N, CA, C and O of each residue as an XYZ file, in Angstrom:
664
protein
N      42.568     -1.530     12.824
C      41.778     -0.365     13.080
C      40.340     -0.795     13.372
O      39.790     -1.640     12.667
N      39.746     -0.228     14.384
C      38.389     -0.564     14.782
C      37.414      0.444     14.194
O      37.626      1.655     14.250
N      36.342     -0.092     13.631
C      35.312      0.779     13.062
C      34.213      0.960     14.105
O      33.743     -0.012     14.696
N      33.808      2.201     14.324
C      32.708      2.448     15.253
C      31.426      2.665     14.462
O      31.420      3.286     13.399
N      30.353      2.140     15.012
C      29.051      2.258     14.384
C      28.118      2.949     15.357
O      28.021      2.553     16.519
N      27.437      3.973     14.891
C      26.475      4.689     15.714
C      25.098      4.085     15.468
O      24.445      4.378     14.466
N      24.666      3.232     16.403
C      23.396      2.553     16.237
C      22.205      3.449     16.569
O      21.063      3.087     16.290
N      22.461      4.609     17.160
C      21.372      5.494     17.524
C      20.955      6.425     16.399
O      19.833      6.932     16.402
N      21.843      6.660     15.436
C      21.464      7.547     14.341
C      20.600      6.774     13.354
O      20.858      5.608     13.057
N      19.590      7.437     12.862
C      18.698      6.811     11.897
C      18.776      7.555     10.575
O      18.830      8.784     10.538
N      18.780      6.805      9.513
C      18.727      7.411      8.195
C      17.286      7.826      7.945
O      16.373      7.024      8.143
N      17.065      9.059      7.515
C      15.680      9.454      7.255
C      15.098      8.633      6.109
O      15.816      8.244      5.188
N      13.783      8.370      6.171
C      13.172      7.574      5.106
C      13.121      8.360      3.802
O      13.179      9.589      3.791
N      13.009      7.616      2.701
C      12.824      8.259      1.403
C      11.531      9.075      1.458
O      10.593      8.693      2.158
N      11.469     10.183      0.736
C      10.273     11.030      0.838
C       9.001     10.402      0.268
O       7.903     10.718      0.726
N       9.132      9.514     -0.725
C       7.954      8.908     -1.352
C       7.945      7.410     -1.046
O       8.935      6.707     -1.250
N       6.804      6.947     -0.552
C       6.654      5.532     -0.213
C       5.469      4.934     -0.953
O       4.363      5.475     -0.932
N       5.722      3.800     -1.612
C       4.651      2.959     -2.147
C       4.625      1.736     -1.248
O       5.615      1.014     -1.129
N       3.478      1.511     -0.617
C       3.353      0.456      0.367
C       2.282     -0.539     -0.058
O       1.096     -0.212     -0.102
N       2.715     -1.752     -0.370
C       1.784     -2.825     -0.697
C       1.397     -3.538      0.578
O       2.261     -3.995      1.327
N       0.099     -3.635      0.832
C      -0.396     -4.220      2.071
C      -1.223     -5.455      1.743
O      -1.953     -5.477      0.752
N      -1.105     -6.487      2.581
C      -1.945     -7.659      2.391
C      -1.271     -8.942      2.808
O      -0.123     -8.956      3.253
N      -2.017    -10.022      2.651
C      -1.558    -11.353      3.022
C      -1.582    -12.224      1.777
O      -2.654    -12.565      1.278
N      -0.413    -12.584      1.274
C      -0.310    -13.344      0.021
C      -0.834    -14.776      0.149
O      -0.988    -15.465     -0.860
N      -1.108    -15.228      1.362
C      -1.610    -16.588      1.551
C      -3.123    -16.685      1.413
O      -3.682    -17.781      1.431
N      -3.792    -15.525      1.275
C      -5.252    -15.498      1.214
C      -5.753    -14.959     -0.126
O      -6.508    -13.988     -0.175
N      -5.329    -15.593     -1.189
C      -5.783    -15.286     -2.547
C      -5.706    -13.795     -2.853
O      -4.617    -13.222     -2.830
N      -6.843    -13.153     -3.141
C      -6.863    -11.763     -3.591
C      -6.414    -10.777     -2.515
O      -6.092     -9.632     -2.834
N      -6.386    -11.188     -1.269
C      -5.927    -10.329     -0.175
C      -4.462     -9.941     -0.367
O      -4.010     -8.956      0.216
N      -3.724    -10.686     -1.160
C      -2.317    -10.389     -1.409
C      -2.070     -9.422     -2.553
O      -0.918     -9.207     -2.928
N      -3.115     -8.833     -3.118
C      -2.964     -7.980     -4.301
C      -2.030     -6.799     -4.058
O      -1.198     -6.501     -4.915
N      -2.139     -6.124     -2.930
C      -1.293     -4.965     -2.654
C       0.179     -5.328     -2.612
O       1.021     -4.612     -3.154
N       0.484     -6.439     -1.968
C       1.872     -6.903     -1.878
C       2.392     -7.275     -3.260
O       3.527     -6.949     -3.606
N       1.565     -7.956     -4.050
C       2.005     -8.373     -5.385
C       2.215     -7.177     -6.316
O       3.115     -7.203     -7.156
N       1.397     -6.130     -6.178
C       1.619     -4.910     -6.964
C       2.963     -4.299     -6.575
O       3.735     -3.898     -7.446
N       3.249     -4.226     -5.278
C       4.536     -3.682     -4.825
C       5.695     -4.508     -5.382
O       6.702     -3.949     -5.816
N       5.559     -5.826     -5.371
C       6.620     -6.686     -5.913
C       6.833     -6.431     -7.401
O       7.972     -6.419     -7.868
N       5.756     -6.226     -8.149
C       5.881     -5.928     -9.586
C       6.642     -4.618     -9.796
O       7.512     -4.523    -10.661
N       6.297     -3.611     -8.990
C       6.928     -2.299     -9.137
C       8.401     -2.352     -8.754
O       9.213     -1.633     -9.336
N       8.755     -3.185     -7.792
C      10.152     -3.311     -7.357
C      11.065     -3.794     -8.482
O      12.279     -3.609     -8.410
N      10.505     -4.404     -9.507
C      11.295     -4.908    -10.633
C      11.740     -3.790    -11.580
O      12.637     -3.991    -12.399
N      11.117     -2.622    -11.470
C      11.455     -1.484    -12.325
C      12.511     -0.614    -11.659
O      12.613     -0.605    -10.432
N      13.296      0.118    -12.441
C      14.223      1.080    -11.835
C      13.415      2.188    -11.146
O      12.529      2.792    -11.751
N      13.728      2.435     -9.902
C      12.990      3.443     -9.136
C      13.736      4.767     -9.157
O      14.961      4.786     -9.038
N      13.019      5.872     -9.307
C      13.681      7.178     -9.247
C      14.211      7.444     -7.839
O      13.728      6.874     -6.860
N      15.188      8.299     -7.760
C      15.743      8.677     -6.461
C      14.624      9.253     -5.597
O      13.800     10.040     -6.063
N      14.614      8.850     -4.348
C      13.630      9.365     -3.407
C      12.359      8.550     -3.307
O      11.459      8.908     -2.547
N      12.263      7.446     -4.066
C      11.074      6.595     -4.032
C      11.453      5.243     -3.451
O      12.443      4.632     -3.855
N      10.652      4.786     -2.500
C      10.857      3.478     -1.883
C       9.577      2.675     -2.034
O       8.482      3.212     -1.863
N       9.706      1.391     -2.353
C       8.562      0.498     -2.493
C       8.760     -0.639     -1.495
O       9.802     -1.293     -1.487
N       7.745     -0.871     -0.648
C       7.863     -1.864      0.412
C       6.628     -2.750      0.523
O       5.532     -2.380      0.103
N       6.837     -3.924      1.096
C       5.764     -4.835      1.484
C       5.420     -4.493      2.923
O       6.245     -4.674      3.819
N       4.210     -3.998      3.153
C       3.787     -3.591      4.492
C       3.118     -4.684      5.296
O       2.774     -4.466      6.458
N       2.924     -5.860      4.710
C       2.281     -6.939      5.447
C       0.862     -6.589      5.846
O       0.127     -5.974      5.074
N       0.476     -6.981      7.056
C      -0.898     -6.764      7.511
C      -0.976     -6.078      8.863
O      -2.078     -5.888      9.378
N       0.123     -5.707      9.445
C       0.120     -5.145     10.794
C      -0.022     -3.629     10.778
O       0.755     -2.930     10.129
N      -1.016     -3.132     11.494
C      -1.234     -1.690     11.581
C      -0.020     -0.975     12.152
O       0.339      0.104     11.682
N       0.616     -1.561     13.159
C       1.764     -0.896     13.782
C       2.930     -0.777     12.816
O       3.634      0.233     12.819
N       3.142     -1.782     11.997
C       4.197     -1.712     10.984
C       3.855     -0.629      9.965
O       4.714      0.159      9.568
N       2.594     -0.598      9.549
C       2.158      0.399      8.571
C       2.380      1.806      9.117
O       2.880      2.675      8.402
N       2.017      2.035     10.362
C       2.205      3.351     10.990
C       3.672      3.743     10.966
O       4.005      4.865     10.584
N       4.546      2.843     11.365
C       5.979      3.162     11.406
C       6.553      3.410     10.013
O       7.429      4.260      9.851
N       6.077      2.688      9.017
C       6.588      2.872      7.661
C       6.149      4.196      7.046
O       6.866      4.760      6.219
N       4.988      4.696      7.438
C       4.458      5.945      6.882
C       5.105      7.173      7.514
O       5.296      8.188      6.844
N       5.436      7.090      8.776
C       5.992      8.251      9.495
C       7.182      8.849      8.756
O       8.052      8.133      8.260
N       7.199     10.193      8.693
C       8.352     10.894      8.139
C       8.374     10.988      6.621
O       9.365     11.446      6.053
N       7.313     10.568      5.954
C       7.273     10.618      4.490
C       6.572     11.891      4.019
O       5.758     12.470      4.738
N       6.900     12.310      2.809
C       6.235     13.452      2.185
C       5.010     12.990      1.411
O       3.984     13.671      1.387
N       5.126     11.816      0.775
C       4.058     11.281     -0.050
C       3.949      9.783      0.197
O       4.955      9.075      0.220
N       2.722      9.306      0.381
C       2.500      7.884      0.621
C       1.391      7.385     -0.295
O       0.336      8.005     -0.428
N       1.663      6.248     -0.920
C       0.681      5.562     -1.757
C       0.557      4.148     -1.210
O       1.536      3.404     -1.151
N      -0.655      3.786     -0.813
C      -0.901      2.459     -0.256
C      -1.778      1.679     -1.220
O      -2.715      2.221     -1.804
N      -1.460      0.392     -1.380
C      -2.220     -0.509     -2.245
C      -2.673     -1.694     -1.406
O      -1.872     -2.313     -0.706
N      -3.975     -2.007     -1.484
C      -4.520     -3.069     -0.645
C      -5.777     -3.633     -1.295
O      -6.376     -3.002     -2.166
N      -6.163     -4.811     -0.867
C      -7.477     -5.344     -1.226
C      -8.476     -4.726     -0.250
O      -8.200     -4.607      0.943
N      -9.632     -4.337     -0.766
C     -10.630     -3.713      0.096
C     -12.021     -4.184     -0.320
O     -12.358     -4.218     -1.504
N     -12.807     -4.541      0.670
C     -14.158     -5.041      0.413
C     -15.130     -3.865      0.397
O     -15.484     -3.320      1.442
N     -15.555     -3.484     -0.808
C     -16.530     -2.415     -0.980
C     -17.802     -2.996     -1.561
O     -18.208     -4.101     -1.202
N     -18.425     -2.261     -2.448
C     -19.678     -2.712     -3.049
C     -19.521     -3.224     -4.469
O     -20.488     -3.713     -5.055
N     -18.334     -3.124     -5.032
C     -18.153     -3.462     -6.436
C     -17.942     -4.939     -6.670
O     -17.725     -5.707     -5.732
N     -18.005     -5.330     -7.923
C     -17.684     -6.718     -8.270
C     -16.181     -6.960     -8.138
O     -15.400     -6.009     -8.157
N     -15.770     -8.213     -8.007
C     -14.341     -8.515     -7.915
C     -13.559     -7.873     -9.053
O     -13.988     -7.891    -10.207
N     -12.406     -7.305     -8.711
C     -11.551     -6.648     -9.696
C     -11.794     -5.156     -9.814
O     -11.038     -4.464    -10.496
N     -12.836     -4.643     -9.162
C     -13.106     -3.201     -9.191
C     -11.951     -2.462     -8.538
O     -11.484     -2.853     -7.468
N     -11.487     -1.390     -9.180
C     -10.395     -0.592     -8.633
C     -10.956      0.644     -7.934
O     -11.922      1.250     -8.397
N     -10.336      1.005     -6.818
C     -10.728      2.165     -6.038
C      -9.524      3.081     -5.869
O      -8.383      2.623     -5.812
N      -9.792      4.383     -5.791
C      -8.741      5.364     -5.505
C      -9.328      6.390     -4.541
O     -10.379      6.977     -4.800
N      -8.628      6.596     -3.422
C      -9.091      7.525     -2.404
C      -7.945      8.396     -1.908
O      -6.803      7.947     -1.815
N      -8.264      9.641     -1.593
C      -7.395     10.475     -0.783
C      -7.769     10.234      0.669
O      -8.601      9.372      0.953
N      -7.172     10.977      1.597
C      -7.436     10.772      3.023
C      -8.910     10.965      3.335
O      -9.531     10.097      3.948
N      -9.476     12.088      2.925
C     -10.884     12.390      3.249
C     -11.822     11.330      2.664
O     -12.716     10.831      3.347
N     -11.604     10.996      1.391
C     -12.463     10.006      0.750
C     -12.328      8.635      1.412
O     -13.311      7.910      1.562
N     -11.119      8.292      1.800
C     -10.894      7.007      2.461
C     -11.639      6.960      3.790
O     -12.295      5.969      4.109
N     -11.533      8.041      4.564
C     -12.220      8.073      5.854
C     -13.733      8.071      5.675
O     -14.444      7.416      6.438
N     -14.240      8.804      4.665
C     -15.684      8.829      4.406
C     -16.191      7.470      3.936
O     -17.267      7.028      4.338
N     -15.411      6.812      3.084
C     -15.829      5.528      2.529
C     -15.630      4.376      3.507
O     -16.193      3.298      3.314
N     -14.840      4.589      4.549
C     -14.486      3.516      5.475
C     -15.700      2.871      6.127
O     -15.664      1.684      6.450
N     -16.763      3.623      6.326
C     -17.957      3.068      6.961
C     -18.562      1.948      6.114
O     -19.118      0.996      6.660
N     -18.459      2.052      4.795
C     -19.035      1.051      3.916
C     -18.053      0.011      3.428
O     -18.431     -0.913      2.709
N     -16.784      0.153      3.814
C     -15.757     -0.786      3.359
C     -15.177     -1.507      4.561
O     -15.333     -1.081      5.705
N     -14.516     -2.592      4.277
C     -13.773     -3.241      5.339
C     -12.494     -3.823      4.754
O     -12.441     -4.276      3.610
N     -11.473     -3.787      5.592
C     -10.205     -4.385      5.204
C     -10.269     -5.854      5.559
O     -11.054     -6.247      6.422
N      -9.475     -6.654      4.923
C      -9.414     -8.067      5.265
C      -8.492     -8.305      6.461
O      -8.363     -9.439      6.922
N      -7.851     -7.249      6.970
C      -6.946     -7.393      8.107
C      -7.700     -7.118      9.397
O      -8.766     -6.502      9.389
N      -7.125     -7.588     10.523
C      -7.715     -7.288     11.824
C      -7.761     -5.786     12.046
O      -8.796     -5.246     12.435
N      -6.667     -5.120     11.806
C      -6.599     -3.669     11.914
C      -5.992     -3.194     10.610
O      -4.893     -3.612     10.243
N      -6.692     -2.334      9.919
C      -6.272     -2.026      8.573
C      -5.690     -0.654      8.374
O      -5.353      0.062      9.316
N      -5.588     -0.320      7.111
C      -5.005      0.938      6.667
C      -5.786      2.116      7.206
O      -5.192      3.110      7.626
N      -7.108      2.026      7.203
C      -7.937      3.147      7.667
C      -7.597      3.500      9.109
O      -7.490      4.677      9.453
N      -7.429      2.495      9.946
C      -7.082      2.747     11.343
C      -5.698      3.372     11.472
O      -5.487      4.262     12.296
N      -4.760      2.905     10.658
C      -3.408      3.479     10.674
C      -3.440      4.941     10.242
O      -2.779      5.785     10.846
N      -4.209      5.238      9.198
C      -4.331      6.612      8.702
C      -4.987      7.491      9.767
O      -4.546      8.615     10.007
N      -6.033      6.981     10.400
C      -6.708      7.736     11.458
C      -5.741      8.054     12.601
O      -5.703      9.183     13.090
N      -4.967      7.064     13.021
C      -3.998      7.264     14.099
C      -2.965      8.328     13.728
O      -2.680      9.224     14.523
N      -2.406      8.229     12.521
C      -1.402      9.203     12.087
C      -1.997     10.603     11.948
O      -1.312     11.599     12.180
N      -3.264     10.672     11.573
C      -3.940     11.966     11.521
C      -4.073     12.582     12.900
O      -3.909     13.791     13.063
N      -4.368     11.758     13.891
C      -4.489     12.246     15.269
C      -3.162     12.752     15.812
O      -3.126     13.719     16.572
N      -2.077     12.105     15.425
C      -0.760     12.495     15.941
C      -0.092     13.570     15.089
O       0.998     14.038     15.421
N      -0.740     13.963     13.993
C      -0.170     14.985     13.116
C       0.966     14.494     12.245
O       1.762     15.293     11.752
N       1.052     13.177     12.049
C       2.159     12.594     11.290
C       1.753     12.079      9.913
O       2.567     11.478      9.212
N       0.520     12.307      9.524
C       0.061     11.834      8.223
C       0.537     12.779      7.132
O       0.308     13.985      7.215
N       1.202     12.241      6.101
C       1.636     13.110      5.003
C       0.432     13.764      4.323
O      -0.633     13.158      4.206
N       0.614     14.996      3.881
C      -0.463     15.684      3.173
C      -0.775     15.015      1.841
O      -1.922     15.008      1.395
N       0.242     14.458      1.216
C       0.071     13.798     -0.079
C      -0.098     12.301      0.176
O       0.881     11.572      0.336
N      -1.343     11.860      0.210
C      -1.668     10.482      0.539
C      -2.692      9.956     -0.458
O      -3.712     10.599     -0.703
N      -2.420      8.785     -1.033
C      -3.356      8.143     -1.949
C      -3.469      6.666     -1.588
O      -2.475      5.994     -1.315
N      -4.695      6.187     -1.594
C      -4.965      4.777     -1.348
C      -5.579      4.177     -2.608
O      -6.576      4.680     -3.125
N      -4.973      3.095     -3.094
C      -5.529      2.336     -4.209
C      -5.989      0.992     -3.670
O      -5.258      0.324     -2.938
N      -7.194      0.601     -4.032
C      -7.705     -0.686     -3.592
C      -8.263     -1.474     -4.748
O      -8.602     -0.924     -5.796
N      -8.354     -2.775     -4.540
C      -8.985     -3.659     -5.515
C      -9.963     -4.545     -4.751
O      -9.646     -5.070     -3.684
N     -11.150     -4.698     -5.315
C     -12.188     -5.535     -4.715
C     -11.807     -7.002     -4.881
O     -11.631     -7.474     -6.004
N     -11.677     -7.732     -3.758
C     -11.315     -9.148     -3.870
C     -12.514    -10.001     -4.267
O     -13.663     -9.652     -3.997
N     -12.221    -11.118     -4.911
C     -13.245    -12.107     -5.219
C     -13.196    -13.250     -4.232
O     -14.192    -13.938     -4.010
N     -12.010    -13.453     -3.632
C     -11.829    -14.535     -2.668
C     -10.782    -14.138     -1.637
O      -9.771    -13.512     -1.957
N     -11.052    -14.520     -0.390
C     -10.083    -14.347      0.692
C      -9.764    -15.704      1.315
O      -9.301    -15.793      2.452
N     -10.019    -16.737      0.552
C      -9.754    -18.099      1.007
C      -8.260    -18.407      0.878
O      -7.577    -17.799      0.055
N      -7.746    -19.342      1.680
C      -6.331    -19.705      1.569
C      -5.985    -20.182      0.159
O      -6.536    -21.170     -0.328
N      -5.078    -19.476     -0.478
C      -4.609    -19.818     -1.819
C      -3.508    -18.845     -2.200
O      -3.513    -17.698     -1.752
N      -2.571    -19.283     -3.012
C      -1.544    -18.399     -3.548
C      -1.950    -17.825     -4.900
O      -1.208    -17.033     -5.480
N      -3.109    -18.210     -5.408
C      -3.588    -17.777     -6.720
C      -4.643    -16.683     -6.570
O      -5.411    -16.672     -5.608
N      -4.668    -15.759     -7.540
C      -5.702    -14.739     -7.596
C      -6.923    -15.284     -8.337
O      -6.817    -16.209     -9.142
N      -8.082    -14.691     -8.047
C      -9.249    -14.982     -8.870
C      -8.992    -14.361    -10.243
O      -8.194    -13.429    -10.348
N      -9.639    -14.847    -11.288
C      -9.397    -14.296    -12.626
C      -9.662    -12.788    -12.716
O      -8.939    -12.078    -13.415
N     -10.684    -12.297    -12.021
C     -11.028    -10.871    -12.086
C      -9.930     -9.995    -11.487
O      -9.584     -8.955    -12.047
N      -9.391    -10.416    -10.362
C      -8.327     -9.628     -9.726
C      -7.032     -9.764    -10.519
O      -6.309     -8.781    -10.687
N      -6.731    -10.943    -11.000
C      -5.531    -11.125    -11.836
C      -5.591    -10.209    -13.051
O      -4.576     -9.633    -13.442
N      -6.766    -10.070    -13.650
C      -6.921     -9.214    -14.831
C      -6.781     -7.732    -14.480
O      -6.375     -6.938    -15.328
N      -7.112     -7.346    -13.238
C      -7.061     -5.939    -12.814
C      -5.663     -5.498    -12.385
O      -5.377     -4.301    -12.373
N      -4.791     -6.435    -12.034
C      -3.476     -6.072    -11.478
C      -2.585     -5.271    -12.421
O      -1.924     -4.347    -11.947
N      -2.520     -5.554    -13.714
C      -1.670     -4.710    -14.575
C      -2.104     -3.239    -14.562
O      -1.260     -2.346    -14.488
N      -3.404     -2.984    -14.633
C      -3.894     -1.597    -14.613
C      -3.641     -0.967    -13.249
O      -3.250      0.198    -13.174
N      -3.857     -1.707    -12.183
C      -3.592     -1.193    -10.841
C      -2.115     -0.836    -10.692
O      -1.784      0.202    -10.120
N      -1.243     -1.676    -11.193
C       0.195     -1.404    -11.140
C       0.533     -0.124    -11.888
O       1.308      0.696    -11.396
N      -0.041      0.054    -13.072
C       0.190      1.281    -13.850
C      -0.265      2.523    -13.087
O       0.451      3.523    -13.049
N      -1.445      2.465    -12.482
C      -1.981      3.610    -11.745
C      -1.089      3.988    -10.568
O      -0.848      5.168    -10.313
N      -0.608      2.985     -9.861
C       0.257      3.238     -8.711
C       1.589      3.820     -9.167
O       2.088      4.770     -8.564
N       2.164      3.266    -10.216
C       3.440      3.789    -10.725
C       3.287      5.235    -11.174
O       4.149      6.070    -10.899
N       2.206      5.528    -11.854
C       1.946      6.893    -12.311
C       1.827      7.846    -11.115
O       2.400      8.935    -11.132
N       1.098      7.446    -10.096
C       0.914      8.279     -8.905
C       2.233      8.533     -8.168
O       2.435      9.593     -7.577
N       3.126      7.536     -8.216
C       4.422      7.660     -7.521
C       5.489      8.338     -8.359
O       6.580      8.621     -7.865
N       5.185      8.603     -9.624
C       6.175      9.222    -10.503
C       7.252      8.255    -10.958
O       8.390      8.650    -11.210
N       6.885      6.985    -11.063
C       7.821      5.956    -11.523
C       7.606      5.763    -13.020
O       6.538      5.315    -13.437
N       8.602      6.094    -13.828
C       8.412      5.956    -15.279
C       8.299      4.489    -15.677
O       9.022      3.629    -15.174
N       7.387      4.234    -16.578
C       7.216      2.889    -17.105
C       8.205      2.716    -18.259
O       8.215      3.513    -19.197
N       9.037      1.671    -18.187
C      10.007      1.451    -19.268
C       9.298      1.163    -20.592
O       8.169      0.672    -20.622
N       9.989      1.481    -21.673
C       9.416      1.251    -23.002
C       9.226     -0.204    -23.290
O       8.754     -0.564    -24.368
């Protein structure tokens, strides 16, 4: 018996997305990806997906499309000392973008702006960032960012409705 596969049908994405963004080869720039990896170790509630978004704006745009709620985690260069945690909604992220910069060529802010223009940005959107201490080639975090990651992970899990095991 031959099985037929419909390659044109797409499974709709889970309604809630936690997206870790960054480059793990550049020290603290990998914080978003590492937070996502930590969360992937926990049992996820139905309807929640946790992914590594890498550093490409086009990938980020495609991963966000069709979601009800999106939470993005990334390293972001603001005014704070290394390890400072940031939390923004869409408006706050766009307002703060002038004073911040992503470590990527094209970052989350640009992806959010594009999705806003096309009407595809979820209404429920949260961005969590951590101030990097180093963006130099390394697989290790600076002590300040390493110390901030457990709290950042908790905040993201809480925002996504992922229960923390006892």
